[in-house]
TIGU-676472 format. One record per atom (N, C-alpha, C, CB): residue number from 1; residue in three letters; atom name; x, y, z. Coordinates in nm, 3 decimals. Atoms other than C-alpha are relative to their C-alpha. Glycine has a CB too. Layout:
<zabas>
NUM, ALA, CA, X, Y, Z $
...
</zabas>
This chain:
<zabas>
1, MET, N, 0.083, -0.119, 0.000 $
1, MET, CA, 0.000, 0.000, 0.000 $
1, MET, C, 0.087, 0.125, 0.000 $
1, MET, CB, -0.094, 0.000, 0.121 $
2, ALA, N, -0.088, -0.116, -0.004 $
2, ALA, CA, 0.286, 0.236, 0.079 $
2, ALA, C, 0.058, 0.028, -0.137 $
2, ALA, CB, 0.113, -0.020, 0.102 $
3, LYS, N, -0.055, -0.017, 0.135 $
3, LYS, CA, 0.425, 0.175, -0.270 $
3, LYS, C, -0.100, 0.073, -0.089 $
3, LYS, CB, 0.037, -0.137, -0.061 $
4, ALA, N, 0.102, -0.065, 0.081 $
4, ALA, CA, 0.095, 0.278, -0.432 $
4, ALA, C, -0.012, 0.147, 0.038 $
4, ALA, CB, -0.136, -0.071, 0.017 $
5, ARG, N, 0.009, -0.139, -0.045 $
5, ARG, CA, 0.080, 0.593, -0.221 $
5, ARG, C, 0.120, 0.080, -0.050 $
5, ARG, CB, -0.008, 0.006, 0.154 $
6, SER, N, -0.121, -0.066, 0.048 $
6, SER, CA, 0.440, 0.679, -0.313 $
6, SER, C, -0.010, 0.028, -0.150 $
6, SER, CB, 0.124, -0.085, 0.029 $
7, SER, N, 0.015, -0.016, 0.144 $
7, SER, CA, 0.359, 0.626, -0.682 $
7, SER, C, -0.099, 0.112, -0.032 $
7, SER, CB, -0.046, -0.131, -0.063 $
8, VAL, N, 0.099, -0.106, 0.020 $
8, VAL, CA, 0.050, 0.852, -0.660 $
8, VAL, C, 0.061, 0.135, 0.034 $
8, VAL, CB, -0.127, -0.026, 0.085 $
9, THR, N, -0.065, -0.123, -0.041 $
9, THR, CA, 0.249, 1.116, -0.473 $
9, THR, C, 0.101, 0.044, -0.105 $
9, THR, CB, 0.068, -0.017, 0.136 $
10, ARG, N, -0.100, -0.031, 0.102 $
10, ARG, CA, 0.527, 1.098, -0.729 $
10, ARG, C, -0.066, 0.048, -0.129 $
10, ARG, CB, 0.089, -0.122, -0.028 $
11, THR, N, 0.071, -0.039, 0.121 $
11, THR, CA, 0.279, 1.122, -1.018 $
11, THR, C, -0.054, 0.141, 0.011 $
11, THR, CB, -0.114, -0.098, -0.029 $
12, SER, N, 0.052, -0.136, -0.015 $
12, SER, CA, 0.112, 1.435, -0.882 $
12, SER, C, 0.114, 0.100, 0.007 $
12, SER, CB, -0.088, 0.010, 0.126 $
13, ARG, N, -0.119, -0.087, -0.005 $
13, ARG, CA, 0.454, 1.584, -0.806 $
13, ARG, C, 0.055, 0.019, -0.140 $
13, ARG, CB, 0.109, -0.059, 0.093 $
14, ASP, N, -0.052, -0.008, 0.136 $
14, ASP, CA, 0.567, 1.503, -1.159 $
14, ASP, C, -0.087, 0.089, -0.088 $
14, ASP, CB, 0.011, -0.139, -0.061 $
15, ARG, N, 0.090, -0.087, 0.078 $
15, ARG, CA, 0.258, 1.671, -1.309 $
15, ARG, C, 0.026, 0.147, 0.033 $
15, ARG, CB, -0.148, -0.036, 0.027 $
16, GLU, N, -0.027, -0.137, -0.043 $
16, GLU, CA, 0.324, 1.984, -1.105 $
16, GLU, C, 0.134, 0.049, -0.057 $
16, GLU, CB, 0.001, 0.009, 0.155 $
17, LEU, N, -0.133, -0.040, 0.047 $
17, LEU, CA, 0.692, 1.990, -1.198 $
17, LEU, C, 0.008, 0.004, -0.153 $
17, LEU, CB, 0.105, -0.095, 0.054 $
18, THR, N, 0.006, -0.008, 0.146 $
18, THR, CA, 0.615, 1.921, -1.565 $
18, THR, C, -0.054, 0.136, -0.042 $
18, THR, CB, -0.088, -0.114, -0.058 $
19, ARG, N, 0.055, -0.134, 0.030 $
19, ARG, CA, 0.399, 2.235, -1.572 $
19, ARG, C, 0.104, 0.108, 0.027 $
19, ARG, CB, -0.128, 0.026, 0.084 $
20, LEU, N, -0.102, -0.098, -0.036 $
20, LEU, CA, 0.673, 2.428, -1.396 $
20, LEU, C, 0.112, 0.002, -0.105 $
20, LEU, CB, 0.058, -0.032, 0.140 $
21, LEU, N, -0.106, 0.009, 0.101 $
21, LEU, CA, 0.938, 2.304, -1.642 $
21, LEU, C, -0.045, 0.053, -0.136 $
21, LEU, CB, 0.047, -0.146, -0.015 $
22, GLU, N, 0.050, -0.048, 0.129 $
22, GLU, CA, 0.721, 2.372, -1.946 $
22, GLU, C, -0.015, 0.152, 0.000 $
22, GLU, CB, -0.134, -0.067, -0.034 $
23, ASN, N, 0.010, -0.146, -0.010 $
23, ASN, CA, 0.649, 2.727, -1.825 $
23, ASN, C, 0.139, 0.063, -0.006 $
23, ASN, CB, -0.071, 0.040, 0.131 $
24, ARG, N, -0.138, -0.052, 0.000 $
24, ARG, CA, 1.020, 2.782, -1.759 $
24, ARG, C, 0.059, -0.009, -0.140 $
24, ARG, CB, 0.088, -0.079, 0.100 $
25, ARG, N, -0.050, 0.019, 0.136 $
25, ARG, CA, 1.103, 2.645, -2.104 $
25, ARG, C, -0.057, 0.107, -0.093 $
25, ARG, CB, -0.036, -0.139, -0.052 $
26, ARG, N, 0.064, -0.101, 0.084 $
26, ARG, CA, 0.852, 2.876, -2.273 $
26, ARG, C, 0.062, 0.138, 0.023 $
26, ARG, CB, -0.151, 0.004, 0.028 $
27, ASP, N, -0.059, -0.130, -0.033 $
27, ASP, CA, 0.993, 3.180, -2.089 $
27, ASP, C, 0.144, 0.011, -0.051 $
27, ASP, CB, -0.003, 0.023, 0.151 $
28, LEU, N, -0.138, -0.001, 0.046 $
28, LEU, CA, 1.353, 3.085, -2.172 $
28, LEU, C, 0.009, 0.012, -0.152 $
28, LEU, CB, 0.072, -0.127, 0.046 $
29, VAL, N, 0.000, -0.008, 0.147 $
29, VAL, CA, 1.278, 3.032, -2.542 $
29, VAL, C, -0.034, 0.143, -0.042 $
29, VAL, CB, -0.101, -0.101, -0.061 $
30, ARG, N, 0.039, -0.138, 0.033 $
30, ARG, CA, 1.104, 3.371, -2.556 $
30, ARG, C, 0.116, 0.096, 0.027 $
30, ARG, CB, -0.125, 0.042, 0.082 $
31, ASP, N, -0.111, -0.089, -0.035 $
31, ASP, CA, 1.396, 3.543, -2.377 $
31, ASP, C, 0.117, -0.013, -0.096 $
31, ASP, CB, 0.047, -0.029, 0.142 $
32, VAL, N, -0.113, 0.022, 0.091 $
32, VAL, CA, 1.662, 3.385, -2.599 $
32, VAL, C, -0.033, 0.057, -0.138 $
32, VAL, CB, 0.034, -0.151, -0.011 $
33, LEU, N, 0.039, -0.053, 0.130 $
33, LEU, CA, 1.469, 3.470, -2.916 $
33, LEU, C, -0.004, 0.152, 0.000 $
33, LEU, CB, -0.136, -0.056, -0.042 $
34, ASP, N, 0.002, -0.147, -0.011 $
34, ASP, CA, 1.411, 3.829, -2.797 $
34, ASP, C, 0.141, 0.057, -0.004 $
34, ASP, CB, -0.071, 0.043, 0.129 $
35, THR, N, -0.138, -0.046, -0.002 $
35, THR, CA, 1.782, 3.868, -2.727 $
35, THR, C, 0.063, -0.010, -0.138 $
35, THR, CB, 0.083, -0.081, 0.102 $
36, LEU, N, -0.055, 0.018, 0.135 $
36, LEU, CA, 1.875, 3.729, -3.068 $
36, LEU, C, -0.057, 0.104, -0.097 $
36, LEU, CB, -0.030, -0.142, -0.052 $
37, ARG, N, 0.061, -0.101, 0.086 $
37, ARG, CA, 1.626, 3.959, -3.241 $
37, ARG, C, 0.057, 0.138, 0.025 $
37, ARG, CB, -0.151, 0.002, 0.020 $
38, SER, N, -0.050, -0.135, -0.031 $
38, SER, CA, 1.745, 4.267, -3.057 $
38, SER, C, 0.147, 0.015, -0.039 $
38, SER, CB, -0.017, 0.030, 0.150 $
39, SER, N, -0.140, -0.012, 0.041 $
39, SER, CA, 2.112, 4.188, -3.126 $
39, SER, C, 0.011, 0.007, -0.152 $
39, SER, CB, 0.081, -0.119, 0.053 $
40, ARG, N, 0.001, -0.005, 0.146 $
40, ARG, CA, 2.034, 4.133, -3.494 $
40, ARG, C, -0.041, 0.141, -0.047 $
40, ARG, CB, -0.096, -0.107, -0.058 $
41, ASP, N, 0.048, -0.134, 0.036 $
41, ASP, CA, 1.850, 4.469, -3.506 $
41, ASP, C, 0.100, 0.109, 0.037 $
41, ASP, CB, -0.132, 0.027, 0.067 $
42, ALA, N, -0.096, -0.100, -0.049 $
42, ALA, CA, 2.139, 4.648, -3.331 $
42, ALA, C, 0.127, -0.001, -0.084 $
42, ALA, CB, 0.033, -0.024, 0.148 $
43, THR, N, -0.116, -0.003, 0.088 $
43, THR, CA, 2.368, 4.654, -3.632 $
43, THR, C, 0.063, 0.139, 0.004 $
43, THR, CB, -0.038, -0.039, -0.146 $
44, PRO, N, -0.065, -0.131, -0.001 $
44, PRO, CA, 2.624, 4.937, -3.664 $
44, PRO, C, -0.077, 0.104, -0.082 $
44, PRO, CB, 0.140, -0.012, -0.054 $
45, ALA, N, 0.074, -0.094, 0.083 $
45, ALA, CA, 2.413, 5.094, -3.940 $
45, ALA, C, -0.123, 0.055, 0.072 $
45, ALA, CB, -0.042, -0.066, -0.132 $
46, ASN, N, 0.119, -0.042, -0.074 $
46, ASN, CA, 2.110, 5.110, -3.707 $
46, ASN, C, 0.034, 0.086, 0.121 $
46, ASN, CB, -0.079, -0.121, 0.044 $
47, ARG, N, -0.039, -0.074, -0.120 $
47, ARG, CA, 2.307, 5.270, -3.423 $
47, ARG, C, 0.028, 0.147, -0.028 $
47, ARG, CB, 0.122, -0.063, 0.061 $
48, GLY, N, -0.037, -0.138, 0.030 $
48, GLY, CA, 2.401, 5.590, -3.601 $
48, GLY, C, 0.148, 0.019, 0.030 $
48, GLY, CB, -0.086, 0.100, 0.081 $
49, VAL, N, -0.140, -0.033, -0.026 $
49, VAL, CA, 2.729, 5.767, -3.538 $
49, VAL, C, 0.022, 0.002, 0.151 $
49, VAL, CB, 0.038, 0.138, -0.063 $
50, LEU, N, -0.031, 0.009, -0.142 $
50, LEU, CA, 2.882, 5.684, -3.202 $
50, LEU, C, 0.144, 0.044, 0.022 $
50, LEU, CB, -0.022, -0.143, 0.053 $
51, ASP, N, -0.139, -0.031, -0.033 $
51, ASP, CA, 3.187, 5.829, -3.036 $
51, ASP, C, 0.063, -0.123, 0.067 $
51, ASP, CB, 0.010, 0.127, 0.094 $
52, LEU, N, -0.072, 0.114, -0.056 $
52, LEU, CA, 3.448, 5.600, -2.881 $
52, LEU, C, -0.063, -0.050, 0.130 $
52, LEU, CB, 0.146, 0.038, 0.025 $
53, GLY, N, 0.062, 0.039, -0.127 $
53, GLY, CA, 3.282, 5.603, -2.537 $
53, GLY, C, -0.133, -0.070, -0.020 $
53, GLY, CB, -0.020, 0.122, 0.089 $
54, GLU, N, 0.130, 0.062, 0.027 $
54, GLU, CA, 2.936, 5.526, -2.673 $
54, GLU, C, 0.018, -0.137, -0.064 $
54, GLU, CB, -0.085, 0.092, -0.090 $
55, SER, N, -0.027, 0.126, 0.067 $
55, SER, CA, 3.075, 5.255, -2.897 $
55, SER, C, 0.045, -0.107, 0.100 $
55, SER, CB, 0.107, 0.020, -0.109 $
56, SER, N, -0.049, 0.092, -0.103 $
56, SER, CA, 3.255, 5.096, -2.602 $
56, SER, C, -0.114, -0.047, 0.089 $
56, SER, CB, 0.108, 0.067, 0.085 $
57, GLU, N, 0.115, 0.035, -0.084 $
57, GLU, CA, 2.938, 5.105, -2.392 $
57, GLU, C, -0.093, -0.097, -0.074 $
57, GLU, CB, -0.079, 0.128, 0.041 $
58, VAL, N, 0.086, 0.088, 0.079 $
58, VAL, CA, 2.734, 4.945, -2.672 $
58, VAL, C, 0.062, -0.139, -0.011 $
58, VAL, CB, -0.022, 0.060, -0.141 $
59, GLU, N, -0.067, 0.129, 0.011 $
59, GLU, CA, 2.993, 4.669, -2.717 $
59, GLU, C, -0.008, -0.078, 0.132 $
59, GLU, CB, 0.147, 0.019, -0.040 $
60, MET, N, 0.009, 0.065, -0.130 $
60, MET, CA, 2.990, 4.599, -2.344 $
60, MET, C, -0.142, -0.053, 0.024 $
60, MET, CB, 0.040, 0.099, 0.112 $
61, GLN, N, 0.138, 0.044, -0.016 $
61, GLN, CA, 2.609, 4.581, -2.340 $
61, GLN, C, -0.031, -0.121, -0.088 $
61, GLN, CB, -0.096, 0.115, -0.032 $
62, GLU, N, 0.020, 0.114, 0.090 $
62, GLU, CA, 2.612, 4.348, -2.640 $
62, GLU, C, 0.066, -0.126, 0.054 $
62, GLU, CB, 0.054, 0.032, -0.140 $
63, ALA, N, -0.070, 0.116, -0.058 $
63, ALA, CA, 2.868, 4.121, -2.473 $
63, ALA, C, -0.079, -0.055, 0.119 $
63, ALA, CB, 0.143, 0.039, 0.044 $
64, LEU, N, 0.080, 0.043, -0.115 $
64, LEU, CA, 2.655, 4.110, -2.157 $
64, LEU, C, -0.126, -0.070, -0.048 $
64, LEU, CB, -0.036, 0.120, 0.090 $
65, ALA, N, 0.121, 0.061, 0.053 $
65, ALA, CA, 2.340, 4.035, -2.359 $
65, ALA, C, 0.032, -0.139, -0.058 $
65, ALA, CB, -0.063, 0.090, -0.109 $
66, PHE, N, -0.039, 0.129, 0.056 $
66, PHE, CA, 2.525, 3.755, -2.542 $
66, PHE, C, 0.025, -0.102, 0.111 $
66, PHE, CB, 0.125, 0.014, -0.088 $
67, THR, N, -0.029, 0.089, -0.112 $
67, THR, CA, 2.649, 3.607, -2.213 $
67, THR, C, -0.129, -0.046, 0.068 $
67, THR, CB, 0.091, 0.071, 0.102 $
68, LEU, N, 0.128, 0.036, -0.061 $
68, LEU, CA, 2.298, 3.617, -2.063 $
68, LEU, C, -0.078, -0.097, -0.090 $
68, LEU, CB, -0.084, 0.125, 0.027 $
69, ALA, N, 0.069, 0.090, 0.092 $
69, ALA, CA, 2.153, 3.455, -2.376 $
69, ALA, C, 0.063, -0.138, 0.003 $
69, ALA, CB, 0.003, 0.057, -0.143 $
70, GLN, N, -0.070, 0.129, -0.007 $
70, GLN, CA, 2.418, 3.183, -2.356 $
70, GLN, C, -0.038, -0.074, 0.129 $
70, GLN, CB, 0.154, 0.022, -0.007 $
71, MET, N, 0.039, 0.062, -0.127 $
71, MET, CA, 2.335, 3.118, -1.989 $
71, MET, C, -0.144, -0.051, -0.008 $
71, MET, CB, 0.015, 0.099, 0.116 $
72, LYS, N, 0.139, 0.043, 0.014 $
72, LYS, CA, 1.964, 3.102, -2.072 $
72, LYS, C, -0.011, -0.120, -0.092 $
72, LYS, CB, -0.087, 0.115, -0.053 $
73, SER, N, -0.001, 0.113, 0.091 $
73, SER, CA, 2.037, 2.866, -2.358 $
73, SER, C, 0.045, -0.127, 0.073 $
73, SER, CB, 0.092, 0.029, -0.120 $
74, GLU, N, -0.047, 0.114, -0.078 $
74, GLU, CA, 2.230, 2.636, -2.122 $
74, GLU, C, -0.108, -0.047, 0.097 $
74, GLU, CB, 0.129, 0.035, 0.075 $
75, THR, N, 0.110, 0.035, -0.090 $
75, THR, CA, 1.941, 2.649, -1.874 $
75, THR, C, -0.111, -0.068, -0.078 $
75, THR, CB, -0.055, 0.126, 0.072 $
76, LEU, N, 0.101, 0.061, 0.086 $
76, LEU, CA, 1.703, 2.568, -2.159 $
76, LEU, C, 0.036, -0.146, -0.029 $
76, LEU, CB, -0.015, 0.079, -0.132 $
77, GLN, N, -0.044, 0.138, 0.023 $
77, GLN, CA, 1.911, 2.257, -2.237 $
77, GLN, C, -0.025, -0.086, 0.124 $
77, GLN, CB, 0.150, -0.003, -0.038 $
78, ALA, N, 0.023, 0.074, -0.124 $
78, ALA, CA, 1.889, 2.153, -1.871 $
78, ALA, C, -0.149, -0.028, 0.020 $
78, ALA, CB, 0.057, 0.079, 0.121 $
79, VAL, N, 0.145, 0.018, -0.010 $
79, VAL, CA, 1.510, 2.203, -1.874 $
79, VAL, C, -0.045, -0.109, -0.098 $
79, VAL, CB, -0.075, 0.133, -0.028 $
80, ASP, N, 0.036, 0.103, 0.098 $
80, ASP, CA, 1.479, 1.996, -2.194 $
80, ASP, C, 0.042, -0.139, 0.048 $
80, ASP, CB, 0.065, 0.031, -0.136 $
81, GLU, N, -0.048, 0.128, -0.053 $
81, GLU, CA, 1.687, 1.720, -2.034 $
81, GLU, C, -0.091, -0.047, 0.114 $
81, GLU, CB, 0.147, 0.011, 0.049 $
82, ALA, N, 0.090, 0.037, -0.110 $
82, ALA, CA, 1.463, 1.728, -1.724 $
82, ALA, C, -0.133, -0.050, -0.055 $
82, ALA, CB, -0.024, 0.121, 0.095 $
83, LEU, N, 0.125, 0.046, 0.061 $
83, LEU, CA, 1.154, 1.695, -1.944 $
83, LEU, C, 0.018, -0.140, -0.062 $
83, LEU, CB, -0.048, 0.100, -0.108 $
84, ARG, N, -0.029, 0.135, 0.053 $
84, ARG, CA, 1.317, 1.392, -2.116 $
84, ARG, C, 0.001, -0.102, 0.114 $
84, ARG, CB, 0.137, -0.002, -0.074 $
85, ARG, N, -0.002, 0.092, -0.115 $
85, ARG, CA, 1.383, 1.236, -1.774 $
85, ARG, C, -0.141, -0.025, 0.053 $
85, ARG, CB, 0.090, 0.056, 0.113 $
86, LEU, N, 0.140, 0.020, -0.042 $
86, LEU, CA, 1.017, 1.293, -1.684 $
86, LEU, C, -0.068, -0.102, -0.090 $
86, LEU, CB, -0.077, 0.133, -0.003 $
87, ARG, N, 0.061, 0.096, 0.095 $
87, ARG, CA, 0.907, 1.108, -1.999 $
87, ARG, C, 0.056, -0.141, 0.019 $
87, ARG, CB, 0.024, 0.046, -0.145 $
88, ASN, N, -0.064, 0.131, -0.018 $
88, ASN, CA, 1.156, 0.826, -1.928 $
88, ASN, C, -0.026, -0.061, 0.137 $
88, ASN, CB, 0.150, 0.013, -0.021 $
89, GLY, N, 0.027, 0.051, -0.134 $
89, GLY, CA, 1.047, 0.790, -1.566 $
89, GLY, C, 0.120, 0.006, 0.094 $
89, GLY, CB, -0.047, -0.140, -0.009 $
90, THR, N, -0.118, -0.010, -0.086 $
90, THR, CA, 1.390, 0.879, -1.423 $
90, THR, C, 0.012, 0.137, 0.066 $
90, THR, CB, 0.126, -0.029, -0.080 $
91, TYR, N, -0.006, -0.134, -0.057 $
91, TYR, CA, 1.309, 1.237, -1.324 $
91, TYR, C, -0.009, -0.006, 0.152 $
91, TYR, CB, -0.114, 0.087, -0.057 $
92, GLY, N, 0.003, -0.008, -0.145 $
92, GLY, CA, 1.378, 1.319, -0.962 $
92, GLY, C, 0.089, -0.102, 0.069 $
92, GLY, CB, -0.139, -0.018, 0.047 $
93, ASP, N, -0.093, 0.096, -0.058 $
93, ASP, CA, 1.627, 1.037, -0.912 $
93, ASP, C, 0.140, 0.061, -0.005 $
93, ASP, CB, -0.004, -0.136, -0.077 $
94, CYS, N, -0.134, -0.054, -0.009 $
94, CYS, CA, 1.972, 1.148, -0.797 $
94, CYS, C, 0.094, -0.083, -0.088 $
94, CYS, CB, 0.050, 0.002, 0.147 $
95, ARG, N, -0.096, 0.070, 0.087 $
95, ARG, CA, 2.238, 1.064, -1.057 $
95, ARG, C, 0.112, -0.065, 0.079 $
95, ARG, CB, 0.060, 0.096, -0.102 $
96, GLN, N, -0.112, 0.050, -0.080 $
96, GLN, CA, 2.489, 1.002, -0.779 $
96, GLN, C, -0.040, -0.122, 0.083 $
96, GLN, CB, 0.052, 0.111, 0.093 $
97, CYS, N, 0.034, 0.106, -0.095 $
97, CYS, CA, 2.313, 0.791, -0.517 $
97, CYS, C, -0.126, -0.078, -0.039 $
97, CYS, CB, -0.018, 0.058, 0.138 $
98, GLY, N, 0.121, 0.069, 0.044 $
98, GLY, CA, 1.988, 0.698, -0.694 $
98, GLY, C, -0.123, 0.026, 0.083 $
98, GLY, CB, 0.025, -0.144, -0.003 $
99, ARG, N, 0.117, -0.030, -0.082 $
99, ARG, CA, 1.765, 0.820, -0.414 $
99, ARG, C, -0.083, 0.110, -0.064 $
99, ARG, CB, 0.042, 0.042, 0.142 $
100, MET, N, 0.091, -0.100, 0.052 $
100, MET, CA, 1.467, 1.044, -0.480 $
100, MET, C, 0.041, 0.140, 0.049 $
100, MET, CB, -0.145, -0.031, 0.042 $
101, ILE, N, -0.033, -0.138, -0.035 $
101, ILE, CA, 1.549, 1.418, -0.487 $
101, ILE, C, -0.123, 0.062, 0.066 $
101, ILE, CB, 0.045, 0.083, -0.126 $
102, ALA, N, 0.111, -0.060, -0.075 $
102, ALA, CA, 1.335, 1.614, -0.239 $
102, ALA, C, -0.083, 0.090, -0.091 $
102, ALA, CB, 0.054, 0.080, 0.121 $
103, ALA, N, 0.091, -0.082, 0.081 $
103, ALA, CA, 1.029, 1.778, -0.395 $
103, ALA, C, 0.028, 0.149, 0.018 $
103, ALA, CB, -0.147, -0.030, 0.038 $
104, SER, N, -0.029, -0.143, -0.022 $
104, SER, CA, 1.123, 2.111, -0.234 $
104, SER, C, 0.121, 0.044, -0.083 $
104, SER, CB, 0.025, 0.027, 0.150 $
105, ARG, N, -0.117, -0.032, 0.083 $
105, ARG, CA, 1.461, 2.099, -0.413 $
105, ARG, C, -0.039, 0.008, -0.147 $
105, ARG, CB, 0.112, -0.105, 0.020 $
106, LEU, N, 0.043, 0.000, 0.139 $
106, LEU, CA, 1.295, 2.016, -0.744 $
106, LEU, C, -0.089, 0.121, -0.032 $
106, LEU, CB, -0.075, -0.128, -0.033 $
107, ARG, N, 0.080, -0.121, 0.023 $
107, ARG, CA, 1.048, 2.304, -0.701 $
107, ARG, C, 0.091, 0.121, -0.014 $
107, ARG, CB, -0.101, 0.021, 0.115 $
108, ALA, N, -0.094, -0.113, 0.005 $
108, ALA, CA, 1.338, 2.543, -0.641 $
108, ALA, C, 0.090, -0.010, -0.123 $
108, ALA, CB, 0.086, 0.004, 0.127 $
109, LEU, N, -0.090, 0.023, 0.113 $
109, LEU, CA, 1.561, 2.391, -0.911 $
109, LEU, C, -0.052, -0.122, -0.077 $
109, LEU, CB, 0.150, -0.021, 0.048 $
110, PRO, N, 0.069, 0.115, 0.059 $
110, PRO, CA, 1.337, 2.174, -1.132 $
110, PRO, C, 0.085, -0.085, -0.093 $
110, PRO, CB, -0.119, 0.048, -0.074 $
111, PHE, N, -0.086, 0.081, 0.086 $
111, PHE, CA, 1.625, 2.054, -1.348 $
111, PHE, C, 0.118, -0.057, 0.079 $
111, PHE, CB, 0.051, 0.082, -0.119 $
112, ALA, N, -0.106, 0.057, -0.084 $
112, ALA, CA, 1.838, 1.936, -1.052 $
112, ALA, C, 0.020, -0.147, -0.036 $
112, ALA, CB, -0.035, 0.015, 0.151 $
113, VAL, N, -0.031, 0.140, 0.032 $
113, VAL, CA, 2.015, 1.605, -1.119 $
113, VAL, C, 0.057, -0.074, 0.120 $
113, VAL, CB, 0.098, -0.007, -0.116 $
114, ARG, N, -0.053, 0.062, -0.121 $
114, ARG, CA, 2.150, 1.540, -0.769 $
114, ARG, C, -0.080, 0.047, 0.121 $
114, ARG, CB, 0.151, 0.034, 0.019 $
115, CYS, N, 0.061, -0.039, -0.126 $
115, CYS, CA, 2.000, 1.540, -0.422 $
115, CYS, C, 0.094, 0.101, 0.069 $
115, CYS, CB, -0.027, -0.125, 0.093 $
116, LYS, N, -0.079, -0.104, -0.066 $
116, LYS, CA, 2.122, 1.812, -0.188 $
116, LYS, C, 0.130, -0.053, 0.060 $
116, LYS, CB, -0.082, 0.066, 0.108 $
117, PRO, N, -0.127, 0.050, -0.056 $
117, PRO, CA, 2.377, 1.598, 0.002 $
117, PRO, C, 0.103, -0.035, -0.108 $
117, PRO, CB, -0.026, -0.121, 0.086 $
118, CYS, N, -0.095, 0.037, 0.107 $
118, CYS, CA, 2.531, 1.465, -0.321 $
118, CYS, C, 0.052, 0.124, -0.071 $
118, CYS, CB, -0.067, -0.095, -0.101 $
119, GLU, N, -0.044, -0.123, 0.066 $
119, GLU, CA, 2.542, 1.811, -0.479 $
119, GLU, C, 0.100, 0.075, 0.089 $
119, GLU, CB, -0.120, 0.091, -0.033 $
120, GLU, N, -0.093, -0.065, -0.092 $
120, GLU, CA, 2.707, 1.956, -0.168 $
120, GLU, C, 0.135, -0.071, 0.002 $
120, GLU, CB, -0.058, 0.005, 0.141 $
121, ALA, N, -0.125, 0.077, 0.002 $
121, ALA, CA, 2.965, 1.676, -0.171 $
121, ALA, C, 0.076, 0.026, -0.129 $
121, ALA, CB, -0.028, -0.151, 0.017 $
122, ARG, N, -0.064, -0.027, 0.129 $
122, ARG, CA, 3.035, 1.737, -0.542 $
122, ARG, C, 0.062, 0.140, 0.000 $
122, ARG, CB, -0.101, -0.014, -0.115 $
123, GLU, N, -0.053, -0.136, -0.005 $
123, GLU, CA, 3.075, 2.111, -0.485 $
123, GLU, C, 0.122, 0.010, 0.091 $
123, GLU, CB, -0.109, 0.097, 0.048 $
124, ALA, N, -0.114, -0.002, -0.093 $
124, ALA, CA, 3.307, 2.055, -0.187 $
124, ALA, C, 0.123, -0.065, -0.064 $
124, ALA, CB, -0.036, -0.072, 0.131 $
125, ALA, N, -0.112, 0.069, 0.064 $
125, ALA, CA, 3.519, 1.816, -0.394 $
125, ALA, C, 0.063, 0.084, -0.111 $
125, ALA, CB, -0.046, -0.132, -0.057 $
126, THR, N, -0.053, -0.081, 0.110 $
126, THR, CA, 3.555, 2.067, -0.678 $
126, THR, C, 0.053, 0.135, 0.046 $
126, THR, CB, -0.106, 0.021, -0.103 $
127, GLU, N, -0.054, -0.128, -0.051 $
127, GLU, CA, 3.639, 2.367, -0.456 $
127, GLU, C, 0.150, -0.009, 0.012 $
127, GLU, CB, -0.063, 0.037, 0.136 $
128, ARG, N, -0.146, -0.005, -0.011 $
128, ARG, CA, 4.001, 2.465, -0.480 $
128, ARG, C, 0.036, 0.132, 0.067 $
128, ARG, CB, 0.070, -0.013, -0.140 $
129, PRO, N, -0.043, -0.126, -0.059 $
129, PRO, CA, 4.179, 2.721, -0.269 $
129, PRO, C, 0.062, 0.089, -0.108 $
129, PRO, CB, 0.101, -0.024, 0.115 $
130, ASN, N, -0.055, -0.096, 0.096 $
130, ASN, CA, 4.276, 3.035, -0.459 $
130, ASN, C, 0.151, 0.009, 0.020 $
130, ASN, CB, -0.066, 0.140, 0.017 $
131, PRO, N, -0.146, -0.002, -0.017 $
131, PRO, CA, 4.653, 3.008, -0.525 $
131, PRO, C, 0.059, 0.141, -0.002 $
131, PRO, CB, 0.064, -0.082, -0.109 $
132, VAL, N, -0.050, -0.137, 0.007 $
132, VAL, CA, 4.685, 3.384, -0.581 $
132, VAL, C, -0.028, 0.068, 0.133 $
132, VAL, CB, -0.065, 0.078, -0.117 $
133, SER, N, 0.015, -0.070, -0.127 $
133, SER, CA, 4.746, 3.573, -0.261 $
133, SER, C, -0.013, 0.149, -0.028 $
133, SER, CB, 0.120, -0.030, 0.095 $
134, VAL, N, 0.020, -0.144, 0.018 $
134, VAL, CA, 4.608, 3.926, -0.258 $
134, VAL, C, 0.069, 0.072, 0.115 $
134, VAL, CB, -0.153, 0.035, -0.005 $
135, PRO, N, -0.071, -0.071, -0.108 $
135, PRO, CA, 4.840, 4.161, -0.069 $
135, PRO, C, -0.095, 0.091, 0.077 $
135, PRO, CB, 0.116, 0.082, -0.058 $
136, ARG, N, 0.078, -0.090, -0.085 $
136, ARG, CA, 4.695, 4.353, 0.222 $
136, ARG, C, 0.085, 0.124, 0.029 $
136, ARG, CB, -0.043, -0.071, 0.134 $
137, ILE, N, -0.070, -0.126, -0.025 $
137, ILE, CA, 4.789, 4.706, 0.323 $
137, ILE, C, 0.120, -0.018, 0.091 $
137, ILE, CB, -0.095, 0.101, 0.061 $
138, GLY, N, -0.110, 0.021, -0.093 $
138, GLY, CA, 5.008, 4.588, 0.608 $
138, GLY, C, 0.117, -0.078, -0.056 $
138, GLY, CB, -0.050, -0.069, 0.119 $
139, ASP, N, -0.106, 0.082, 0.061 $
139, ASP, CA, 5.212, 4.365, 0.374 $
139, ASP, C, 0.113, 0.084, -0.061 $
139, ASP, CB, -0.059, -0.089, -0.107 $
140, PHE, N, -0.099, -0.083, 0.068 $
140, PHE, CA, 5.408, 4.661, 0.234 $
140, PHE, C, 0.097, 0.070, 0.093 $
140, PHE, CB, -0.070, 0.101, -0.083 $
141, GLY, N, -0.094, -0.061, -0.096 $
141, GLY, CA, 5.590, 4.765, 0.548 $
141, GLY, C, -0.049, 0.135, 0.050 $
141, GLY, CB, 0.138, 0.017, -0.063 $
142, PRO, N, 0.044, -0.126, -0.063 $
142, PRO, CA, 5.586, 5.098, 0.735 $
142, PRO, C, -0.027, 0.112, -0.096 $
142, PRO, CB, 0.100, 0.046, 0.096 $
</zabas>
C-alpha cells in the first residue's frame, strides 16, 4: 500500500513539476529569441554615429546580452533534459546515489540532477583554494 501511495504522490509531483518546467522552457525560449532579435537589429548601421565612449558602452552591453543569452540557452538545455527524464520515468532520481530528490529541491531547481547531500559533496570536492594571494595594506611595510 505504501508503494501505491508513493507512486501517486510521485505522479502528482511530476505533473506539477512538468507544468513548472514547461512554463520555464517557454519563458527561456522567448527570452533567448528576444535577445537574438534585438542583437540582430542592433547593427552598426542602425546605431548611427557613435563616439568612442558610446561605442565601447554598446559593445559591453552586447557582450553582456550575449552572455545572458548563452546562460539562458544552457538552462534551456537543462530544462529539456529534465523533461526527457520525466518522460523516461527517471526524473527526480539522484544521478549520484539513486535516491529520490526532495520535492522542495525540485520546485526550487526543477532541473536538478543530484540530491542536496550529493550536490554539496560534489561542490566541496571541486572547490580549490585560490593560489593567488592578494596583498593587504600591512604587507608593504611601514
